[in-house]
Every structure is written in structure tokens, then in C-alpha cells.
C-alpha positions in Angstrom: 6.3 -48.2 -2.6 3.2 -49.0 -0.5 -0.1 -50.5 -1.7 -3.2 -48.3 -1.1 -6.3 -50.4 -1.8 -9.9 -49.3 -2.3 -12.2 -50.5 0.5 -15.9 -51.1 -0.2 -17.1 -52.3 3.2 -15.7 -53.2 6.6 -15.9 -56.9 5.9 -13.1 -56.6 3.4 -10.6 -55.0 5.7 -9.0 -58.1 7.3 -8.8 -60.0 4.0 -7.1 -57.2 2.2 -4.6 -56.7 5.1 -3.7 -60.4 5.1 -3.3 -60.2 1.3 -0.7 -57.5 1.7 -2.3 -54.1 1.5 -0.5 -51.4 3.4 -3.3 -48.9 3.7 -6.8 -48.1 2.3 -9.1 -45.4 1.0 -12.8 -45.6 1.6 -15.9 -43.5 1.0 -18.2 -42.5 3.8 -21.7 -41.0 3.0 -24.0 -40.7 6.0 -27.6 -41.7 5.5 -28.8 -38.2 6.4 -26.7 -36.8 3.5 -28.2 -39.2 1.0 -31.7 -38.4 2.3 -31.2 -34.7 2.0 -29.2 -34.4 -1.3 -29.6 -37.6 -3.2 -27.3 -38.3 -6.1 -27.3 -34.8 -7.7 -25.2 -33.2 -5.0 -22.9 -36.1 -4.1 -20.4 -36.1 -1.2 -17.8 -38.2 -2.9 -19.1 -38.9 -6.4 -19.8 -42.6 -5.6 -23.4 -42.4 -4.6 -24.0 -46.2 -5.0 -26.1 -48.2 -2.6 -26.7 -51.4 -4.7 -23.2 -52.7 -4.1 -20.5 -52.2 -1.5 -18.8 -49.1 -2.6 -18.6 -47.1 0.6 -19.7 -46.9 4.3 -23.0 -45.4 5.1 -23.3 -45.6 8.9 -21.3 -44.2 11.8 -21.6 -47.5 13.6 -19.6 -49.1 10.7 -17.0 -46.4 11.0 -16.6 -47.3 14.7 -16.0 -50.9 13.8 -13.5 -49.9 11.1 -11.7 -47.6 13.5 -11.3 -50.6 15.9 -9.9 -52.7 13.1 -7.4 -50.0 12.2 -6.2 -49.9 15.8 -5.8 -53.7 15.9 -4.0 -54.2 12.5 -2.3 -50.8 12.2 -3.2 -50.3 8.5 -4.7 -46.8 8.1 -7.9 -45.8 6.2 -8.2 -42.5 4.4 -11.8 -41.2 3.9 -12.7 -39.7 0.6 -14.6 -36.5 -0.2 -14.1 -36.5 -4.0 -16.7 -34.1 -5.3 -15.2 -31.3 -7.4 -17.4 -28.6 -5.6 -20.1 -28.2 -3.0 -22.9 -25.7 -2.4 -22.2 -23.1 0.3 -24.6 -24.7 2.8 -22.8 -28.0 2.5 -19.4 -26.9 3.7 -20.4 -26.6 7.4 -22.1 -30.0 7.2 -19.0 -31.6 5.7 -16.9 -30.0 8.4 -19.1 -31.6 11.0 -18.8 -35.0 9.3 -15.0 -34.7 9.3 -15.0 -33.6 13.0 -17.0 -36.7 13.9 -14.7 -38.9 11.9 -11.7 -37.4 13.6 -13.1 -38.1 17.0 -13.5 -41.8 16.0 -9.8 -41.9 15.1 -9.6 -41.1 11.3 -7.0 -38.5 10.7 -6.5 -38.4 6.9 -8.9 -37.3 4.2 -8.8 -37.4 0.4 -10.2 -34.1 -0.9 -10.7 -32.7 -4.4 -12.4 -29.4 -3.8 -9.9 -26.5 -3.1 -12.6 -24.5 -1.5 -13.2 -27.2 1.0 -9.5 -27.2 1.9 -9.7 -23.4 2.5 -12.9 -23.8 4.6 -11.3 -26.5 6.8 -8.2 -24.4 7.4 -10.1 -21.2 8.1 -12.2 -23.0 10.6 -9.3 -24.6 12.5 -10.0 -28.2 11.5 -6.6 -29.8 11.5 -6.2 -33.1 9.6 -4.0 -34.9 7.1 -4.9 -33.9 3.6 -4.4 -36.0 0.5 -5.1 -34.0 -2.7 -7.4 -36.2 -4.8 -6.6 -37.3 -8.3 -9.9 -35.7 -9.2 -8.3 -32.3 -8.8 -6.3 -32.6 -12.1 -3.0 -31.2 -10.8 -0.9 -30.5 -13.8 2.3 -28.6 -12.9 4.6 -27.4 -10.1 3.0 -24.0 -9.8 -0.3 -25.6 -9.1 1.2 -27.6 -6.3 2.8 -24.4 -4.9 -0.8 -23.2 -4.2 -1.8 -26.3 -2.4 1.4 -26.3 -0.3 -0.1 -23.4 1.6 -3.1 -25.5 2.4 -1.0 -28.2 4.3 -1.4 -31.0 1.7 0.8 -33.9 2.7 0.1 -36.3 -0.2 -0.4 -35.6 -3.9 -2.5 -38.2 -5.8 -1.6 -38.0 -9.5 -4.5 -38.4 -11.9 -4.6 -41.1 -14.6 -3.2 -39.0 -17.5 0.2 -38.0 -16.0 3.4 -38.9 -17.8 6.5 -40.2 -16.0 8.3 -37.0 -16.9 5.5 -34.8 -15.4 5.4 -36.8 -12.2 9.2 -36.8 -11.8 9.4 -33.1 -12.4 6.7 -32.2 -9.9 8.1 -34.6 -7.3 11.6 -33.1 -7.7 10.1 -29.6 -7.3 8.4 -30.5 -4.0 11.4 -32.3 -2.5 13.6 -29.3 -3.1 11.4 -27.5 -0.6 12.2 -30.0 2.1 9.7 -30.0 5.0 7.7 -27.2 3.4 6.4 -29.3 0.5 4.3 -32.4 -0.2 6.2 -35.5 0.9 4.1 -38.4 -0.4 3.1 -39.1 -4.0 0.5 -41.6 -5.2 -0.1 -43.0 -8.7 -2.7 -45.4 -10.2 -1.4 -49.0 -10.5 -4.4 -51.3 -11.2 -8.0 -51.3 -12.4 -10.6 -48.8 -13.8 -8.7 -47.2 -16.6 -10.9 -44.4 -17.7 -11.0 -42.2 -20.8 -11.7 -39.2 -18.7 -9.6 -37.2 -16.2 -11.6 -37.0 -13.0 -11.8 -33.2 -13.0 -13.3 -33.1 -16.4 -15.9 -35.9 -15.9 -19.5 -34.9 -15.4 -20.9 -38.4 -15.0 -23.0 -39.4 -12.0 -21.8 -42.6 -10.4 -25.0 -43.9 -9.0 -27.5 -46.8 -9.1 -30.1 -45.0 -11.2 -28.2 -44.7 -14.4 -25.2 -46.3 -16.2 -21.8 -44.7 -15.6 -20.6 -42.6 -18.6 -17.2 -44.2 -18.4 -18.9 -47.6 -19.2 -20.3 -46.4 -22.5 -18.4 -47.9 -25.5 -16.2 -45.3 -27.2 -13.6 -44.9 -29.9 -10.8 -42.4 -29.8 -10.2 -40.4 -33.0 -9.4 -37.1 -34.4 -11.8 -34.3 -35.1 -11.3 -33.9 -38.8 -10.8 -30.5 -40.3 -8.6 -28.7 -42.8 -5.8 -28.1 -40.3 -5.8 -31.7 -39.0 -5.6 -33.0 -42.6 -2.4 -31.0 -43.2 -0.7 -32.0 -40.0 0.4 -35.5 -40.8 2.5 -37.0 -38.1 1.2 -34.6 -35.5 1.2 -35.5 -31.8 -2.5 -36.1 -31.9 -2.2 -38.6 -34.7 0.7 -40.3 -32.9 -1.4 -40.6 -29.8 -4.4 -42.0 -31.6 -2.1 -44.5 -33.4 -0.6 -45.7 -30.1 -4.0 -46.0 -28.5 -5.5 -48.0 -31.3 -2.5 -50.4 -31.2 -2.3 -50.7 -27.4 -3.4 -54.4 -27.2 -1.1 -55.4 -30.1 1.9 -53.5 -28.5 1.3 -54.9 -25.0 1.2 -58.5 -26.3 3.7 -58.4 -29.2 5.7 -61.3 -27.8 3.0 -63.8 -28.6 3.8 -66.1 -31.5 1.4 -66.5 -34.4 0.2 -70.0 -33.4 -1.0 -68.6 -30.0 -3.5 -66.1 -31.4 -6.5 -68.5 -31.4 -9.4 -68.4 -29.0 -8.1 -71.2 -26.8 -4.9 -69.3 -26.1 -6.9 -66.2 -25.3 -8.9 -68.0 -22.7 -5.8 -69.2 -20.9 -5.1 -65.6 -19.9 -7.9 -65.9 -17.4 -7.8 -68.2 -14.3 -10.5 -70.7 -13.4 -12.6 -68.0 -11.7 -12.5 -65.7 -14.8 -9.9 -63.4 -13.3 -7.2 -61.5 -15.3 -4.9 -59.2 -13.5 -5.4 -55.6 -14.7 -8.3 -56.5 -17.0 -9.8 -53.1 -16.6 -6.5 -51.1 -16.4 -3.0 -52.0 -15.5 0.2 -50.2 -14.7 2.4 -53.0 -13.4 5.0 -52.8 -16.2 5.5 -49.1 -15.2 6.4 -49.8 -11.5 10.1 -49.5 -12.3 9.6 -46.0 -13.8 7.2 -45.0 -11.1 9.7 -45.8 -8.4 12.4 -43.9 -10.3 10.1 -40.9 -10.6 9.7 -40.9 -6.8 6.2 -42.4 -6.3 5.7 -43.6 -2.7 2.2 -45.1 -2.9 0.4 -47.2 -5.5 -3.4 -46.8 -5.9 -5.3 -50.1 -6.4 -8.8 -49.1 -7.4 -11.5 -51.6 -6.5 -14.4 -50.2 -4.5 -17.3 -52.4 -5.5 -15.1 -54.9 -7.3 -15.4 -58.7 -6.5 -13.7 -59.2 -3.2 -11.9 -62.4 -4.4 -10.6 -60.4 -7.4 -9.4 -57.5 -5.3 -7.6 -60.0 -3.0 -5.8 -61.4 -6.0 -5.0 -57.9 -7.3 -3.3 -57.1 -4.0 -1.3 -60.3 -4.0 -0.2 -59.7 -7.6 0.8 -56.1 -6.9 2.7 -57.4 -3.9 4.5 -59.9 -6.2 5.3 -57.2 -8.7 6.9 -55.1 -5.9 8.9 -58.1 -4.8 10.2 -58.6 -8.3 11.1 -55.0 -8.4 13.3 -55.3 -5.4 15.3 -58.1 -6.9 16.2 -56.8 -10.4 18.8 -54.3 -11.5 17.4 -53.0 -14.8 14.0 -52.1 -16.2 14.5 -54.8 -18.9 14.9 -57.5 -16.3 11.8 -56.2 -14.4 9.6 -56.3 -17.6 10.8 -59.7 -18.5 10.1 -61.2 -15.0 6.7 -59.5 -14.7 5.6 -61.0 -18.0 6.9 -64.5 -17.1 5.4 -64.4 -13.6 2.1 -62.6 -13.9 1.3 -62.6 -17.7 2.7 -65.8 -19.2 -0.2 -65.9 -21.7 -0.5 -62.1 -22.3 -2.0 -59.2 -20.5 -5.2 -57.1 -21.0 -3.3 -54.5 -23.0 -5.1 -51.7 -21.2 -2.0 -49.8 -20.1 -2.2 -46.9 -17.7 1.1 -45.5 -18.8 1.8 -45.4 -22.6 5.1 -43.7 -23.3 7.0 -43.2 -26.5 10.2 -44.5 -25.0 10.8 -48.2 -25.4 12.3 -50.9 -23.2 14.4 -53.5 -25.1 13.1 -52.1 -28.3 9.4 -52.5 -27.4 6.9 -49.8 -26.4 5.3 -50.4 -23.1 
């Protein structure tokens, strides 16, 4: 499995390559687009200027293209909005044409209408179907196969069984189907699925995903009668995530001093905002080929550590025979004092008698 890391600026590229990233995804929003449409009609749903979240000038793209040629680690440009207005499609097509001339050949796209527009207008490029599209089953992928999608990026809420089933379905088609599959591995666990999120990610207002929340059932007569329902089980698992993820701690290590030891001297904790490292064994078994490391706008030092830790996890994965061995070695190596407990993949199945 390869590491696909988020890139917030061209200054980060070399550092992340040296840390072990295999490829990158990066936003590009030209100044003229921001000037014309502002944050209400975003190009990739990351209309942030206060921090390094994306590239905003073609001159930067030229430098980035030169770096890609030198180091050989590709960059995929994102167009993550769920939809655009009719007048925007020709403008986006023009942006993609310019990017292609600079040497960028792969684009992450969420809007199905944009895929159709590009195909109908003879714009040939490598398409990665964004996790914002909320793909849910094999029939949905069949539709996108006709639009020449080469990589499917699963959203945050997919189960192992769902991913394995869809990947098997595509591989049975051979060269006619999607042949690369990407899943979230670290950072930015969100309560929303991207396709159902109506938050604006901009400087002017706080992101909706940052608002404190609590998961619970909507109480009603039917819900009261359905004790032991799937919803209740999900809520129960969610409320006990931190406890389950760190259940190996002994009672004398529950004090504040022990909690602080989870962080390094710089205040870094791997997977503090979302972690899927314990799931790498199952993700590989399911057929995942690429791991998404979210981090556009994150501290560069933290992102560099994330890449190195994910690289370490993949190295551990290559030297174990069972999932039990992998979980044990991951905890000993990366989480000796416990993890964040914010697990990307919570499954009912257990490993060595413990839910992960």
C-alpha cells in the first residue's frame, strides 16, 4: 500500500518526500476564481487563505511540476465540490487544460456532472473519484466505470466488508474496471460523510465539523421498544471508543501524568484527530492500494511525523503473519502509552478478544 499525503504548499513537498510519502493530493484555486465566486461557490470546498491549505497561483504550480519531475512523486489536484453552476463547467475545464499542459495528469473529482462534461468535451485525464461522492455499492461504481475512473477513494464511513465486496466486484471486470482503491488512514475523523456535509470550509466562519457534538438516538416510541437495535449498538460502541481503544492500560496508569506521556515533547500524538493504523491489516486484506493521510493545513512537523509513523506501520505489516501480531507490534511501537481512541474503523469483529 502506498502513502498519499495532503499537500498544503509547495514548500512541504521535499520534506514529505524525504519522510516517505509516495504521492500527494493538493488543492488548486486560482485567484481569479476566488475573486469571482468567493467562498459560496467553491472550487474544491477548501476556500481557506489564512493558512497553507492549497495552491493559489499558476506560478506555484509550475514550481511544483518541476519538483514532481525531479523527485518522481506525483501530485493529484482536487476539485471536491459536490456540484457547480452551468457557467462554471467551461471555466473548470479550462483550468484542467492549463494544469495538464504543466504536467499534471490526475485529478480528484466529486461531481459526476463534471466527469461527464470533461468526457463529452474530449478532455482526457486520469480521474480519481473523490471520497466526497459517497459511493456506497457496486452498482454505483458500474456507472462511474463508464466515465473512465481509475481510482476509487472510499469515504470515511465504509466498513471492511463493503470495501472488500466492491473491490472484488471491480477486479472481476479486469481492465474494464477501477484498478486502484484508496482509504483514509490518519487525521481529520469527521462525524459527516463528505457528500452530506453542507459546511463551508473557509476563513470567515468556523467549520461545522469542529463544533462539539454528541451522538445519540432520536427518542420515540419505536426506538424505546427496539432494545438491542443496531442503532443502539452503534451508539454504545461510539460512546466507549476511547475506553475500548486503550483497554490494555492498567488501573495505576489512568492518572493525568500518564495521559501526558502519550504526547511527545512537541505536543504531538499520532492520530490525535483520527486514526486507522490498527486497521491496515484488514485494509490490505480488503484490497486497498493507497492510504490517505489527511493534513492540508496541519503543522508541517506533525505531518512529517505522521508520514514516518505510517511508514513504520507499513513496515511492521510486512513482517508479521497474523493480525494479532500486527496489532500487538503497532501498540508497542507507536502507542506504548495509549492512542487517541478516535478510530476510523470500528468493527464488531474482535482481534484477540478485543474490539478494535
